[in-house]
N, C-alpha and C positions, 0 to 999 in steps of 0.2 A: 504494500500500500504506500503510494508516494504521490507527489504532485502538489499543486496549489489548490486550496479550498478557500473560495471567497464567500464570506457570510455577511449578511447585513441584519441589523436589529436596532430597535429603538433604544434610546439612552437607558431607560430604566431596566430593560431586559439585559442589555449588555453589561450593566454594572451589578446585576444581582444573580440571575440564573446561570448565565453563560460562563463566567470565569472558571468555576470549579469543573464544569463539564469539559471545557476546552483543555484545561490542565490535565485531566484524566485521559482524555482522548490522545493528547500529545505523548503522554507516557506510554500508551499502548501502541500508537502508530507514529513514532518519532520522525519518519521520513515524509510525513504529510505536513506541508507548510500551510499555515492558516492566516488569512487576512480578514480582520473583522472591521466592517464599515459601520460605524455608529452614527445613525441619523434617524430623526423622527419623520422624515419625508418618505413617500412611497417610491422606492427605487425601480427604475425600468431595468429589469434584470438582464434582458437580452442585450440592450444597447450598452449597458455599463459592465457587462461581463461578470455578473454576479451568479454564483452557483446556487445559493440557498438563502432564503429569507425567513425570518421569524416574524409573523404578523398576527395581530388580533383578528379573530374570525368569529364565525365561519366566513370563508371567502367565497365569492361568487364569480371570480375571474376564470372563465373556462380555458384560458391559455396556460393556467398553472395547475400542476399536480400538488395536492395538499395532503398533509398528514397531521393528525392531532398531536400536539406536543404536551401541553399542560392544560388541565381543566380544573376548575374549582369555583366555589361560591365566593362572592365578595360580601363584606359586612363591616360592622363597626368594631374598632379595636382601640385598646389603650395599653399603656405600660402598667406593670404591677405597681410601680412606685406612685403613679398617678392615682390608681384605685385605692392604694393604702392611704393616700393623703385625702382624697375627696369622696371615697365611698364608691360602691358598685351600684349603678342604676339597675333597677329591677323591672321598671315599666317605662313606656315611651315618655310619659310626662316628666320622668326624672331627668331627661336630657336637658330640660329647661334650666336646671340648676348646675349644669356642668360646662366646662370649657370645651368648645367644639372647634375642630379644625376643618375649615371649609375646603372643598375641592373646586377650584375656580374654572370649571368648564360649564358652558351654557346648559348642557343636558343634566347637570347635577344640581339644579335649583328648581324645585326641591329634589332631593335624591329619591328616586323611585325604588321602593323595596316592597317586600311582602312579609307579612306575619301570618303564618298559616295560609288560609285561602284569601286573606284580606290584603288588598293593595294599600300601601301607605306611602305618604310623601314625607321624607325626613328633612327638616330644615337644619342644615349644618352651618348656617351663617353665624359669624361671631367676630371676634377681634383679630383672628388669624386665619388666613386662607392662602392657598397655593394651587397653581394649575399643573403641578408635576407630582405624580404619585410617589416617586422616590423621596422627594423632599417632604411630602406629607408623612411618609413613614418615619423619616428622621425626627420630625417634630413630635410625632406620637411616641417614639422610643425615648425621647428626652423628657417625657412626662408633661408635655405642654397641653394635652387635651385628648379628646376622643376623635378619631378620624376614620374615614371610609377607605378601605384597602382591599385588594384581592387577597384571599387567604394565603396564597403561595408567597406573596410579599411579606405578609405579617409573620408567617411561621418562621422565616429566616431570622427574625429579631426576637422570637419568643414572646410576641405580644399577646395580650389576653382578649379573647372575643367578648364583646359587650352585647348584651341582649341577644344571645345566640339564636333565639327563635326568629329574629329579624334577618331576612336573607335577600340577596339580590339574585338575578339570573346568573347562570354559570358564566364565568369569564374564561375564554378559550384562547390559547396561543397555538398557532399552527406553523408547521414547516411548509414552505412553498418553493417550488422550483419549476422552471419552464417545461411544458409538456413536449417531449421530444423522444425519438427512438432510443438515442444513446444517453444514458445518465452515468456519469463517472462513478466507479465503485466507491471512491472516497466520499462522494455525496451520500450515497445510500448507506454506507457504513456509519457516517456521522449521525444521520437521522436515527438509525437503529440504536446506536450507542447512547445518544442523548435521551431518547424516549425511555430506554431501560434505566438510565440514571435517575430520571425524575420519578419513575415508579418506585425505585429503591428508597427515595426520599419521601414517598407518600404524597407526591404532588399530583398524581394522576390516578383516577379510580380504576 
């Protein structure tokens, strides 16, 4: 197994999930060179010569072959230090008495979630907000409040699920590569290797 593997992923994925997977892959296949292109824009894979992308899905682009990478629910999380200091909310109204970290995306106001069969809108507006999930996670880990995160982000920091009955739809990450007759063995092997890695970490059902 050898050659160059060009990957692309958004900043938050590149800084959280990928480094340990790439490290383990390089130990197993040291002859494979890896170039990781970190960007939040959608890369034109064929024009830019990219072998493999990691994207939020499900994807509907028929020119791409996709494979599920990580799936899991999103929810509200806090650090243990914050909960020790401020207490644990046990019902939705309790959130009014807590510091909330807003997620500054238009679709997140209010945050659409479900509690059982009931759809609820969660208002996370407060004195602190950010439009980047990785930074939201850092704020939460520092004990600055309760924030919305995908579970696979929160688990890496051992954050505590708040109001666990409150859930959002599954958040999915997918591998994508151009549909073509020949797919390099290193591309297929990395996809298989990475998928097996996240299963071992409990990030994929």
